[in-house]
N, CA and C atoms of all chains as a GROMACS GRO file, in nm:
protein
  585
    1MET      N    1   0.084  -0.121   0.000
    1MET     CA    2   0.000   0.000   0.000
    1MET      C    3   0.088   0.126   0.000
    2MET      N    4   0.054   0.216  -0.088
    2MET     CA    5   0.134   0.336  -0.103
    2MET      C    6   0.108   0.432   0.014
    3ASP      N    7   0.216   0.488   0.071
    3ASP     CA    8   0.193   0.588   0.176
    3ASP      C    9   0.197   0.728   0.114
    4LYS      N   10   0.172   0.828   0.198
    4LYS     CA   11   0.157   0.963   0.141
    4LYS      C   12   0.287   1.017   0.081
    5GLU      N   13   0.400   0.975   0.138
    5GLU     CA   14   0.529   1.021   0.083
    5GLU      C   15   0.552   0.961  -0.056
    6GLN      N   16   0.518   0.834  -0.070
    6GLN     CA   17   0.533   0.768  -0.202
    6GLN      C   18   0.437   0.831  -0.303
    7LEU      N   19   0.316   0.857  -0.256
    7LEU     CA   20   0.216   0.920  -0.343
    7LEU      C   21   0.265   1.058  -0.388
    8TYR      N   22   0.324   1.129  -0.292
    8TYR     CA   23   0.380   1.262  -0.321
    8TYR      C   24   0.483   1.255  -0.434
    9GLU      N   25   0.577   1.164  -0.418
    9GLU     CA   26   0.684   1.152  -0.518
    9GLU      C   27   0.629   1.114  -0.655
   10MET      N   28   0.537   1.021  -0.655
   10MET     CA   29   0.480   0.972  -0.781
   10MET      C   30   0.401   1.083  -0.853
   11LEU      N   31   0.316   1.150  -0.776
   11LEU     CA   32   0.233   1.254  -0.837
   11LEU      C   33   0.315   1.376  -0.878
   12LYS      N   34   0.413   1.408  -0.796
   12LYS     CA   35   0.498   1.524  -0.827
   12LYS      C   36   0.564   1.505  -0.964
   13ARG      N   37   0.615   1.384  -0.984
   13ARG     CA   38   0.684   1.355  -1.109
   13ARG      C   39   0.587   1.359  -1.228
   14THR      N   40   0.474   1.292  -1.212
   14THR     CA   41   0.383   1.281  -1.327
   14THR      C   42   0.305   1.410  -1.354
   15GLN      N   43   0.267   1.481  -1.248
   15GLN     CA   44   0.184   1.600  -1.268
   15GLN      C   45   0.266   1.724  -1.306
   16GLU      N   46   0.385   1.733  -1.250
   16GLU     CA   47   0.470   1.848  -1.287
   16GLU      C   48   0.504   1.844  -1.435
   17ALA      N   49   0.516   1.721  -1.487
   17ALA     CA   50   0.545   1.705  -1.629
   17ALA      C   51   0.431   1.761  -1.715
   18LYS      N   52   0.311   1.767  -1.654
   18LYS     CA   53   0.194   1.821  -1.726
   18LYS      C   54   0.174   1.969  -1.697
   19GLY      N   55   0.260   2.025  -1.614
   19GLY     CA   56   0.249   2.168  -1.584
   19GLY      C   57   0.167   2.200  -1.459
   20TYR      N   58   0.138   2.098  -1.380
   20TYR     CA   59   0.063   2.121  -1.255
   20TYR      C   60   0.156   2.095  -1.137
   21TYR      N   61   0.169   2.193  -1.051
   21TYR     CA   62   0.264   2.185  -0.940
   21TYR      C   63   0.190   2.171  -0.808
   22PHE      N   64   0.254   2.103  -0.713
   22PHE     CA   65   0.198   2.099  -0.579
   22PHE      C   66   0.210   2.238  -0.518
   23ASN      N   67   0.112   2.272  -0.438
   23ASN     CA   68   0.114   2.395  -0.360
   23ASN      C   69   0.245   2.403  -0.282
   24LYS      N   70   0.300   2.523  -0.273
   24LYS     CA   71   0.429   2.539  -0.202
   24LYS      C   72   0.416   2.512  -0.052
   25ASP      N   73   0.294   2.511  -0.001
   25ASP     CA   74   0.270   2.479   0.140
   25ASP      C   75   0.272   2.326   0.156
   26GLY      N   76   0.389   2.272   0.181
   26GLY     CA   77   0.408   2.127   0.187
   26GLY      C   78   0.323   2.057   0.291
   27LYS      N   79   0.296   2.125   0.402
   27LYS     CA   80   0.216   2.064   0.510
   27LYS      C   81   0.072   2.040   0.461
   28LYS      N   82   0.019   2.141   0.392
   28LYS     CA   83  -0.117   2.130   0.338
   28LYS      C   84  -0.123   2.019   0.232
   29VAL      N   85  -0.019   2.012   0.151
   29VAL     CA   86  -0.014   1.911   0.045
   29VAL      C   87  -0.019   1.771   0.106
   30LEU      N   88   0.061   1.748   0.210
   30LEU     CA   89   0.061   1.615   0.271
   30LEU      C   90  -0.072   1.582   0.338
   31GLU      N   91  -0.135   1.685   0.396
   31GLU     CA   92  -0.269   1.664   0.456
   31GLU      C   93  -0.368   1.621   0.348
   32LEU      N   94  -0.359   1.688   0.232
   32LEU     CA   95  -0.451   1.655   0.123
   32LEU      C   96  -0.422   1.516   0.067
   33LEU      N   97  -0.295   1.480   0.058
   33LEU     CA   98  -0.261   1.346   0.007
   33LEU      C   99  -0.308   1.239   0.106
   34GLU      N  100  -0.298   1.270   0.233
   34GLU     CA  101  -0.348   1.178   0.335
   34GLU      C  102  -0.500   1.159   0.319
   35SER      N  103  -0.569   1.269   0.291
   35SER     CA  104  -0.714   1.264   0.269
   35SER      C  105  -0.747   1.183   0.144
   36LEU      N  106  -0.665   1.196   0.041
   36LEU     CA  107  -0.688   1.117  -0.081
   36LEU      C  108  -0.674   0.968  -0.051
   37LEU      N  109  -0.577   0.934   0.033
   37LEU     CA  110  -0.560   0.793   0.069
   37LEU      C  111  -0.676   0.744   0.155
   38ILE      N  112  -0.729   0.831   0.241
   38ILE     CA  113  -0.848   0.795   0.321
   38ILE      C  114  -0.964   0.766   0.226
   39ASN      N  115  -0.982   0.852   0.126
   39ASN     CA  116  -1.091   0.831   0.031
   39ASN      C  117  -1.072   0.704  -0.052
   40ARG      N  118  -0.948   0.674  -0.084
   40ARG     CA  119  -0.925   0.551  -0.160
   40ARG      C  120  -0.962   0.428  -0.076
   41GLU      N  121  -0.932   0.438   0.051
   41GLU     CA  122  -0.966   0.331   0.145
   41GLU      C  123  -1.119   0.320   0.158
   42ARG      N  124  -1.185   0.434   0.168
   42ARG     CA  125  -1.330   0.439   0.187
   42ARG      C  126  -1.409   0.396   0.064
   43TYR      N  127  -1.371   0.455  -0.049
   43TYR     CA  128  -1.454   0.439  -0.170
   43TYR      C  129  -1.391   0.349  -0.277
   44GLY      N  130  -1.262   0.326  -0.265
   44GLY     CA  131  -1.194   0.246  -0.367
   44GLY      C  132  -1.137   0.332  -0.479
   45TYR      N  133  -1.152   0.463  -0.467
   45TYR     CA  134  -1.093   0.556  -0.564
   45TYR      C  135  -1.063   0.687  -0.493
   46MET      N  136  -0.968   0.761  -0.548
   46MET     CA  137  -0.925   0.884  -0.481
   46MET      C  138  -1.016   1.001  -0.517
   47ALA      N  139  -1.131   1.004  -0.452
   47ALA     CA  140  -1.224   1.114  -0.476
   47ALA      C  141  -1.166   1.242  -0.417
   48CYS      N  142  -1.201   1.353  -0.478
   48CYS     CA  143  -1.157   1.484  -0.430
   48CYS      C  144  -1.188   1.497  -0.281
   49PRO      N  145  -1.089   1.534  -0.199
   49PRO     CA  146  -1.112   1.543  -0.055
   49PRO      C  147  -1.201   1.660  -0.013
   50CYS      N  148  -1.217   1.757  -0.103
   50CYS     CA  149  -1.295   1.877  -0.069
   50CYS      C  150  -1.439   1.870  -0.120
   51ARG      N  151  -1.476   1.752  -0.171
   51ARG     CA  152  -1.612   1.735  -0.221
   51ARG      C  153  -1.670   1.607  -0.160
   52LEU      N  154  -1.803   1.605  -0.149
   52LEU     CA  155  -1.867   1.486  -0.094
   52LEU      C  156  -1.881   1.381  -0.204
   53ALA      N  157  -1.822   1.265  -0.180
   53ALA     CA  158  -1.828   1.158  -0.280
   53ALA      C  159  -1.956   1.078  -0.262
   54SER      N  160  -1.999   1.014  -0.372
   54SER     CA  161  -2.125   0.938  -0.367
   54SER      C  162  -2.102   0.790  -0.341
   55ASN      N  163  -1.976   0.750  -0.344
   55ASN     CA  164  -1.942   0.608  -0.330
   55ASN      C  165  -1.980   0.529  -0.455
   56ASP      N  166  -1.994   0.600  -0.567
   56ASP     CA  167  -2.025   0.538  -0.695
   56ASP      C  168  -1.923   0.594  -0.795
   57ARG      N  169  -1.831   0.511  -0.838
   57ARG     CA  170  -1.720   0.556  -0.920
   57ARG      C  171  -1.766   0.628  -1.048
   58GLU      N  172  -1.873   0.576  -1.111
   58GLU     CA  173  -1.922   0.637  -1.235
   58GLU      C  174  -1.971   0.779  -1.211
   59ARG      N  175  -2.052   0.795  -1.103
   59ARG     CA  176  -2.106   0.927  -1.071
   59ARG      C  177  -1.996   1.025  -1.033
   60ASP      N  178  -1.891   0.970  -0.973
   60ASP     CA  179  -1.784   1.057  -0.922
   60ASP      C  180  -1.667   1.070  -1.019
   61ARG      N  181  -1.685   1.018  -1.138
   61ARG     CA  182  -1.574   1.016  -1.234
   61ARG      C  183  -1.511   1.156  -1.251
   62ASP      N  184  -1.595   1.258  -1.251
   62ASP     CA  185  -1.544   1.395  -1.272
   62ASP      C  186  -1.464   1.449  -1.153
   63ILE      N  187  -1.483   1.388  -1.036
   63ILE     CA  188  -1.411   1.442  -0.918
   63ILE      C  189  -1.305   1.346  -0.864
   64ILE      N  190  -1.266   1.247  -0.947
   64ILE     CA  191  -1.153   1.164  -0.906
   64ILE      C  192  -1.027   1.246  -0.934
   65CYS      N  193  -0.946   1.260  -0.831
   65CYS     CA  194  -0.828   1.348  -0.838
   65CYS      C  195  -0.722   1.291  -0.933
   66PRO      N  196  -0.667   1.372  -1.025
   66PRO     CA  197  -0.701   1.512  -1.052
   66PRO      C  198  -0.836   1.523  -1.123
   67CYS      N  199  -0.920   1.608  -1.068
   67CYS     CA  200  -1.057   1.621  -1.120
   67CYS      C  201  -1.056   1.691  -1.257
   68ILE      N  202  -1.169   1.680  -1.328
   68ILE     CA  203  -1.174   1.741  -1.462
   68ILE      C  204  -1.181   1.894  -1.455
   69TYR      N  205  -1.204   1.945  -1.334
   69TYR     CA  206  -1.216   2.090  -1.318
   69TYR      C  207  -1.080   2.156  -1.290
   70ARG      N  208  -0.978   2.070  -1.268
   70ARG     CA  209  -0.846   2.125  -1.238
   70ARG      C  210  -0.796   2.215  -1.352
   71GLU      N  211  -0.811   2.166  -1.474
   71GLU     CA  212  -0.758   2.241  -1.588
   71GLU      C  213  -0.818   2.381  -1.599
   72PRO      N  214  -0.953   2.394  -1.605
   72PRO     CA  215  -1.008   2.530  -1.612
   72PRO      C  216  -0.981   2.613  -1.486
   73ASP      N  217  -0.978   2.548  -1.369
   73ASP     CA  218  -0.955   2.624  -1.245
   73ASP      C  219  -0.812   2.679  -1.237
   74VAL      N  220  -0.716   2.596  -1.275
   74VAL     CA  221  -0.576   2.644  -1.273
   74VAL      C  222  -0.559   2.752  -1.380
   75ALA      N  223  -0.626   2.734  -1.495
   75ALA     CA  224  -0.616   2.835  -1.601
   75ALA      C  225  -0.677   2.968  -1.555
   76GLU      N  226  -0.790   2.963  -1.484
   76GLU     CA  227  -0.857   3.087  -1.443
   76GLU      C  228  -0.805   3.145  -1.312
   77PHE      N  229  -0.781   3.058  -1.214
   77PHE     CA  230  -0.745   3.108  -1.079
   77PHE      C  231  -0.601   3.075  -1.038
   78GLY      N  232  -0.533   2.990  -1.116
   78GLY     CA  233  -0.398   2.952  -1.079
   78GLY      C  234  -0.393   2.837  -0.980
   79SER      N  235  -0.511   2.784  -0.945
   79SER     CA  236  -0.516   2.676  -0.846
   79SER      C  237  -0.639   2.590  -0.868
   80CYS      N  238  -0.628   2.463  -0.828
   80CYS     CA  239  -0.749   2.379  -0.832
   80CYS      C  240  -0.835   2.412  -0.711
   81TYR      N  241  -0.953   2.354  -0.707
   81TYR     CA  242  -1.051   2.381  -0.601
   81TYR      C  243  -0.994   2.359  -0.461
   82CYS      N  244  -0.910   2.259  -0.445
   82CYS     CA  245  -0.852   2.224  -0.313
   82CYS      C  246  -0.722   2.295  -0.281
   83ASN      N  247  -0.668   2.370  -0.375
   83ASN     CA  248  -0.534   2.429  -0.362
   83ASN      C  249  -0.424   2.324  -0.352
   84LEU      N  250  -0.450   2.205  -0.406
   84LEU     CA  251  -0.346   2.101  -0.408
   84LEU      C  252  -0.254   2.126  -0.527
   85TYR      N  253  -0.314   2.139  -0.644
   85TYR     CA  254  -0.238   2.167  -0.766
   85TYR      C  255  -0.251   2.314  -0.802
   86VAL      N  256  -0.138   2.373  -0.831
   86VAL     CA  257  -0.137   2.514  -0.867
   86VAL      C  258  -0.045   2.535  -0.986
   87SER      N  259  -0.048   2.655  -1.039
   87SER     CA  260   0.044   2.687  -1.149
   87SER      C  261   0.175   2.735  -1.088
   88ARG      N  262   0.279   2.738  -1.170
   88ARG     CA  263   0.409   2.789  -1.124
   88ARG      C  264   0.394   2.935  -1.077
   89GLU      N  265   0.315   3.013  -1.152
   89GLU     CA  266   0.295   3.155  -1.120
   89GLU      C  267   0.228   3.172  -0.984
   90TRP      N  268   0.134   3.083  -0.952
   90TRP     CA  269   0.063   3.090  -0.824
   90TRP      C  270   0.162   3.067  -0.710
   91ASN      N  271   0.247   2.965  -0.728
   91ASN     CA  272   0.348   2.934  -0.625
   91ASN      C  273   0.450   3.047  -0.610
   92GLU      N  274   0.472   3.121  -0.718
   92GLU     CA  275   0.570   3.230  -0.713
   92GLU      C  276   0.506   3.359  -0.661
   93GLY      N  277   0.377   3.351  -0.629
   93GLY     CA  278   0.309   3.469  -0.573
   93GLY      C  279   0.271   3.573  -0.677
   94LYS      N  280   0.275   3.532  -0.806
   94LYS     CA  281   0.242   3.628  -0.912
   94LYS      C  282   0.092   3.638  -0.935
   95ILE      N  283   0.017   3.543  -0.877
   95ILE     CA  284  -0.129   3.542  -0.890
   95ILE      C  285  -0.186   3.553  -0.748
   96PRO      N  286  -0.277   3.647  -0.725
   96PRO     CA  287  -0.332   3.657  -0.588
   96PRO      C  288  -0.408   3.530  -0.549
   97GLU      N  289  -0.395   3.492  -0.423
   97GLU     CA  290  -0.462   3.370  -0.376
   97GLU      C  291  -0.609   3.402  -0.346
   98THR      N  292  -0.693   3.365  -0.441
   98THR     CA  293  -0.836   3.387  -0.419
   98THR      C  294  -0.902   3.252  -0.392
   99TYR      N  295  -1.021   3.258  -0.335
   99TYR     CA  296  -1.093   3.134  -0.308
   99TYR      C  297  -1.147   3.081  -0.441
  100VAL      N  298  -1.114   2.958  -0.473
  100VAL     CA  299  -1.158   2.900  -0.600
  100VAL      C  300  -1.302   2.849  -0.582
  101PRO      N  301  -1.396   2.908  -0.655
  101PRO     CA  302  -1.536   2.865  -0.637
  101PRO      C  303  -1.561   2.726  -0.696
  102GLU      N  304  -1.664   2.660  -0.647
  102GLU     CA  305  -1.699   2.527  -0.697
  102GLU      C  306  -1.747   2.537  -0.842
  103ARG      N  307  -1.683   2.464  -0.930
  103ARG     CA  308  -1.716   2.465  -1.071
  103ARG      C  309  -1.806   2.347  -1.108
  104ARG      N  310  -1.809   2.246  -1.023
  104ARG     CA  311  -1.889   2.127  -1.054
  104ARG      C  312  -2.037   2.167  -1.060
  105PRO      N  313  -2.106   2.131  -1.170
  105PRO     CA  314  -2.247   2.171  -1.180
  105PRO      C  315  -2.335   2.105  -1.073
  106VAL      N  316  -2.436   2.180  -1.030
  106VAL     CA  317  -2.526   2.131  -0.924
  106VAL      C  318  -2.587   1.994  -0.960
  107GLU      N  319  -2.619   1.977  -1.089
  107GLU     CA  320  -2.685   1.851  -1.129
  107GLU      C  321  -2.594   1.729  -1.113
  108LYS      N  322  -2.466   1.754  -1.094
  108LYS     CA  323  -2.372   1.643  -1.073
  108LYS      C  324  -2.368   1.602  -0.926
  109MET      N  325  -2.427   1.687  -0.841
  109MET     CA  326  -2.421   1.661  -0.697
  109MET      C  327  -2.528   1.560  -0.658
  110LEU      N  328  -2.503   1.437  -0.690
  110LEU     CA  329  -2.598   1.331  -0.659
  110LEU      C  330  -2.532   1.240  -0.557
  111PHE      N  331  -2.570   1.259  -0.432
  111PHE     CA  332  -2.499   1.181  -0.331
  111PHE      C  333  -2.576   1.056  -0.296
  112MET      N  334  -1.836   4.050   1.949
  112MET     CA  335  -1.859   3.922   1.881
  112MET      C  336  -2.008   3.889   1.874
  113ALA      N  337  -2.046   3.826   1.767
  113ALA     CA  338  -2.187   3.792   1.747
  113ALA      C  339  -2.232   3.692   1.853
  114ASP      N  340  -2.349   3.719   1.905
  114ASP     CA  341  -2.404   3.626   2.003
  114ASP      C  342  -2.513   3.544   1.933
  115CYS      N  343  -2.471   3.463   1.837
  115CYS     CA  344  -2.568   3.385   1.762
  115CYS      C  345  -2.516   3.244   1.741
  116ASP      N  346  -2.603   3.158   1.695
  116ASP     CA  347  -2.561   3.020   1.673
  116ASP      C  348  -2.476   3.009   1.548
  117VAL      N  349  -2.372   2.930   1.558
  117VAL     CA  350  -2.284   2.907   1.443
  117VAL      C  351  -2.284   2.757   1.414
  118MET      N  352  -2.316   2.728   1.288
  118MET     CA  353  -2.323   2.587   1.247
  118MET      C  354  -2.227   2.566   1.131
  119LEU      N  355  -2.148   2.462   1.140
  119LEU     CA  356  -2.052   2.433   1.033
  119LEU      C  357  -2.078   2.294   0.976
  120TYR      N  358  -2.110   2.290   0.849
  120TYR     CA  359  -2.123   2.162   0.779
  120TYR      C  360  -1.991   2.141   0.706
  121ALA      N  361  -1.924   2.029   0.736
  121ALA     CA  362  -1.789   2.010   0.686
  121ALA      C  363  -1.766   1.868   0.637
  122LEU      N  364  -1.650   1.850   0.574
  122LEU     CA  365  -1.601   1.717   0.540
  122LEU      C  366  -1.472   1.698   0.620
  123SER      N  367  -1.451   1.581   0.674
  123SER     CA  368  -1.332   1.560   0.757
  123SER      C  369  -1.204   1.567   0.676
  124THR      N  370  -1.216   1.546   0.544
  124THR     CA  371  -1.098   1.543   0.456
  124THR      C  372  -1.070   1.677   0.388
  125CYS      N  373  -1.160   1.771   0.402
  125CYS     CA  374  -1.154   1.895   0.324
  125CYS      C  375  -1.064   2.000   0.389
  126ILE      N  376  -0.972   2.050   0.310
  126ILE     CA  377  -0.874   2.146   0.362
  126ILE      C  378  -0.940   2.280   0.397
  127HIS      N  379  -1.038   2.322   0.318
  127HIS     CA  380  -1.105   2.450   0.347
  127HIS      C  381  -1.188   2.440   0.475
  128CYS      N  382  -1.239   2.319   0.500
  128CYS     CA  383  -1.314   2.297   0.624
  128CYS      C  384  -1.219   2.303   0.743
  129LYS      N  385  -1.101   2.242   0.727
  129LYS     CA  386  -1.001   2.247   0.834
  129LYS      C  387  -0.959   2.391   0.861
  130ASN      N  388  -0.938   2.467   0.754
  130ASN     CA  389  -0.900   2.608   0.770
  130ASN      C  390  -1.009   2.686   0.843
  131THR      N  391  -1.134   2.655   0.809
  131THR     CA  392  -1.247   2.724   0.873
  131THR      C  393  -1.249   2.694   1.022
  132LYS      N  394  -1.231   2.566   1.056
  132LYS     CA  395  -1.231   2.528   1.198
  132LYS      C  396  -1.118   2.598   1.272
  133GLU      N  397  -0.999   2.598   1.212
  133GLU     CA  398  -0.885   2.665   1.276
  133GLU      C  399  -0.914   2.813   1.297
  134TYR      N  400  -0.978   2.874   1.198
  134TYR     CA  401  -1.009   3.017   1.208
  134TYR      C  402  -1.110   3.042   1.320
  135LEU      N  403  -1.217   2.963   1.322
  135LEU     CA  404  -1.320   2.982   1.425
  135LEU      C  405  -1.262   2.955   1.564
  136ASP      N  406  -1.180   2.850   1.573
  136ASP     CA  407  -1.116   2.818   1.702
  136ASP      C  408  -1.027   2.934   1.747
  137GLY      N  409  -0.952   2.987   1.652
  137GLY     CA  410  -0.861   3.098   1.681
  137GLY      C  411  -0.936   3.223   1.727
  138CYS      N  412  -1.059   3.238   1.680
  138CYS     CA  413  -1.141   3.354   1.718
  138CYS      C  414  -1.215   3.328   1.850
  139GLY      N  415  -1.203   3.206   1.900
  139GLY     CA  416  -1.273   3.170   2.024
  139GLY      C  417  -1.423   3.154   2.006
  140VAL      N  418  -1.463   3.124   1.882
  140VAL     CA  419  -1.606   3.110   1.853
  140VAL      C  420  -1.652   2.967   1.884
  141LYS      N  421  -1.764   2.957   1.950
  141LYS     CA  422  -1.820   2.823   1.974
  141LYS      C  423  -1.914   2.788   1.858
  142TYR      N  424  -1.906   2.666   1.811
  142TYR     CA  425  -1.989   2.628   1.696
  142TYR      C  426  -2.019   2.479   1.700
  143ASP      N  427  -2.126   2.444   1.631
  143ASP     CA  428  -2.158   2.303   1.612
  143ASP      C  429  -2.102   2.261   1.478
  144CYS      N  430  -2.048   2.141   1.472
  144CYS     CA  431  -1.989   2.095   1.346
  144CYS      C  432  -2.037   1.954   1.313
  145VAL      N  433  -2.082   1.938   1.188
  145VAL     CA  434  -2.119   1.805   1.140
  145VAL      C  435  -2.024   1.767   1.028
  146GLU      N  436  -1.959   1.654   1.041
  146GLU     CA  437  -1.871   1.605   0.933
  146GLU      C  438  -1.952   1.505   0.850
  147VAL      N  439  -2.001   1.556   0.738
  147VAL     CA  440  -2.100   1.482   0.659
  147VAL      C  441  -2.045   1.352   0.600
  148ASP      N  442  -1.917   1.352   0.566
  148ASP     CA  443  -1.858   1.231   0.506
  148ASP      C  444  -1.851   1.115   0.605
  149LYS      N  445  -1.865   1.146   0.732
  149LYS     CA  446  -1.859   1.039   0.832
  149LYS      C  447  -1.997   0.982   0.865
  150LEU      N  448  -2.100   1.044   0.808
  150LEU     CA  449  -2.236   0.997   0.837
  150LEU      C  450  -2.277   0.890   0.738
  151GLU      N  451  -2.372   0.810   0.778
  151GLU     CA  452  -2.423   0.704   0.689
  151GLU      C  453  -2.575   0.701   0.690
  152GLY      N  454  -2.629   0.638   0.588
  152GLY     CA  455  -2.773   0.610   0.582
  152GLY      C  456  -2.862   0.732   0.593
  153ASP      N  457  -2.969   0.721   0.670
  153ASP     CA  458  -3.068   0.828   0.681
  153ASP      C  459  -3.012   0.954   0.742
  154GLU      N  460  -2.921   0.935   0.836
  154GLU     CA  461  -2.862   1.051   0.902
  154GLU      C  462  -2.791   1.139   0.798
  155ARG      N  463  -2.718   1.070   0.708
  155ARG     CA  464  -2.646   1.141   0.601
  155ARG      C  465  -2.744   1.210   0.506
  156LYS      N  466  -2.847   1.133   0.465
  156LYS     CA  467  -2.948   1.188   0.373
  156LYS      C  468  -3.015   1.312   0.432
  157ASN      N  469  -3.053   1.302   0.558
  157ASN     CA  470  -3.123   1.413   0.623
  157ASN      C  471  -3.037   1.538   0.632
  158ILE      N  472  -2.911   1.517   0.666
  158ILE     CA  473  -2.820   1.633   0.676
  158ILE      C  474  -2.798   1.695   0.539
  159ILE      N  475  -2.784   1.612   0.435
  159ILE     CA  476  -2.765   1.664   0.299
  159ILE      C  477  -2.885   1.750   0.258
  160GLU      N  478  -3.006   1.703   0.290
  160GLU     CA  479  -3.126   1.781   0.260
  160GLU      C  480  -3.124   1.914   0.334
  161GLU      N  481  -3.080   1.907   0.458
  161GLU     CA  482  -3.071   2.027   0.542
  161GLU      C  483  -2.974   2.129   0.478
  162ILE      N  484  -2.861   2.080   0.430
  162ILE     CA  485  -2.762   2.169   0.368
  162ILE      C  486  -2.816   2.227   0.238
  163LYS      N  487  -2.881   2.140   0.156
  163LYS     CA  488  -2.931   2.185   0.026
  163LYS      C  489  -3.030   2.300   0.037
  164LYS      N  490  -3.100   2.307   0.151
  164LYS     CA  491  -3.196   2.416   0.170
  164LYS      C  492  -3.126   2.551   0.173
  165VAL      N  493  -3.005   2.553   0.224
  165VAL     CA  494  -2.932   2.680   0.233
  165VAL      C  495  -2.824   2.694   0.125
  166ASN      N  496  -2.778   2.581   0.074
  166ASN     CA  497  -2.674   2.581  -0.030
  166ASN      C  498  -2.703   2.466  -0.127
  167PRO      N  499  -2.780   2.497  -0.234
  167PRO     CA  500  -2.826   2.392  -0.326
  167PRO      C  501  -2.715   2.304  -0.383
  168SER      N  502  -2.592   2.356  -0.395
  168SER     CA  503  -2.487   2.272  -0.452
  168SER      C  504  -2.423   2.182  -0.345
  169CYS      N  505  -2.462   2.201  -0.221
  169CYS     CA  506  -2.415   2.116  -0.112
  169CYS      C  507  -2.262   2.103  -0.115
  170SER      N  508  -2.198   2.218  -0.121
  170SER     CA  509  -2.051   2.220  -0.119
  170SER      C  510  -2.004   2.255   0.022
  171PHE      N  511  -1.873   2.237   0.045
  171PHE     CA  512  -1.822   2.248   0.180
  171PHE      C  513  -1.702   2.343   0.189
  172PRO      N  514  -1.683   2.410   0.300
  172PRO     CA  515  -1.775   2.415   0.414
  172PRO      C  516  -1.897   2.503   0.384
  173THR      N  517  -2.009   2.467   0.445
  173THR     CA  518  -2.125   2.555   0.447
  173THR      C  519  -2.138   2.601   0.592
  174ILE      N  520  -2.136   2.732   0.608
  174ILE     CA  521  -2.134   2.787   0.743
  174ILE      C  522  -2.259   2.872   0.764
  175ILE      N  523  -2.329   2.848   0.872
  175ILE     CA  524  -2.445   2.930   0.904
  175ILE      C  525  -2.412   3.010   1.029
  176ILE      N  526  -2.416   3.142   1.014
  176ILE     CA  527  -2.389   3.230   1.128
  176ILE      C  528  -2.513   3.318   1.144
  177GLY      N  529  -2.591   3.288   1.246
  177GLY     CA  530  -2.719   3.359   1.263
  177GLY      C  531  -2.805   3.335   1.142
  178ASP      N  532  -2.841   3.445   1.069
  178ASP     CA  533  -2.923   3.428   0.949
  178ASP      C  534  -2.838   3.437   0.822
  179LYS      N  535  -2.708   3.435   0.836
  179LYS     CA  536  -2.620   3.443   0.718
  179LYS      C  537  -2.563   3.307   0.680
  180ILE      N  538  -2.558   3.285   0.548
  180ILE     CA  539  -2.503   3.160   0.496
  180ILE      C  540  -2.373   3.193   0.422
  181ILE      N  541  -2.268   3.126   0.458
  181ILE     CA  542  -2.140   3.147   0.388
  181ILE      C  543  -2.093   3.013   0.332
  182VAL      N  544  -2.064   3.013   0.201
  182VAL     CA  545  -2.019   2.890   0.137
  182VAL      C  546  -1.870   2.905   0.105
  183GLY      N  547  -1.790   2.817   0.162
  183GLY     CA  548  -1.646   2.824   0.141
  183GLY      C  549  -1.578   2.898   0.255
  184PHE      N  550  -1.447   2.878   0.265
  184PHE     CA  551  -1.371   2.948   0.369
  184PHE      C  552  -1.342   3.089   0.323
  185ARG      N  553  -1.440   3.176   0.341
  185ARG     CA  554  -1.426   3.315   0.302
  185ARG      C  555  -1.410   3.395   0.430
  186LYS      N  556  -1.285   3.413   0.466
  186LYS     CA  557  -1.250   3.469   0.596
  186LYS      C  558  -1.318   3.604   0.624
  187GLU      N  559  -1.314   3.693   0.526
  187GLU     CA  560  -1.370   3.827   0.549
  187GLU      C  561  -1.520   3.823   0.575
  188GLU      N  562  -1.588   3.737   0.499
  188GLU     CA  563  -1.733   3.724   0.517
  188GLU      C  564  -1.766   3.664   0.653
  189ILE      N  565  -1.685   3.567   0.694
  189ILE     CA  566  -1.707   3.503   0.824
  189ILE      C  567  -1.686   3.607   0.935
  190LYS      N  568  -1.579   3.682   0.921
  190LYS     CA  569  -1.544   3.784   1.019
  190LYS      C  570  -1.657   3.887   1.034
  191GLU      N  571  -1.709   3.929   0.919
  191GLU     CA  572  -1.816   4.028   0.919
  191GLU      C  573  -1.943   3.971   0.984
  192ALA      N  574  -1.975   3.846   0.947
  192ALA     CA  575  -2.097   3.784   1.002
  192ALA      C  576  -2.086   3.766   1.154
  193LEU      N  577  -1.963   3.749   1.201
  193LEU     CA  578  -1.942   3.730   1.344
  193LEU      C  579  -1.925   3.863   1.419
  194ASN      N  580  -1.928   3.973   1.344
  194ASN     CA  581  -1.903   4.106   1.401
  194ASN      C  582  -1.770   4.114   1.474
  195LEU      N  583  -1.668   4.057   1.414
  195LEU     CA  584  -1.536   4.059   1.478
  195LEU      C  585  -1.459   4.184   1.438
   0.00000   0.00000   0.00000
């Protein structure tokens, strides 16, 4: 079973290659990775820790981390909804840290 | 400080919910907190319905301060609602 440090290393390598960086706040990042592992244990998939999962993989497909909203959120706000993945500019303080609003449509909220 | 009831609907895994709790704790505010992801069955369903009445997208944290509803860890709005 992968622990949070292993998950960190694996995701850092694969996601940075795509242009998505972990938040510079390492403590928060590890907390979020720990939450992802809790969700994997609970639901069998790494549902977004900041959203309520339905325990149905198909219904939650859009919020399995990295969620499908990461791309537009990082493009618009410099950060994903959870502040786990951010852009290089966000980490460098070139983009103000604003609260990223929920982009998931209400009709998807079927718990 | 506001002398009103404060209710926090949260997820135990959510970073914004954790930040909200830390902020409220730091302000010395007393509040009730429900961690929805830890609930099951009817209890979970009932709480979700309760949240949807004030926040149709049922996102977290949902904070009720007196008659004000705040969705997300929006520090300034929380501060204002608490009259801090």
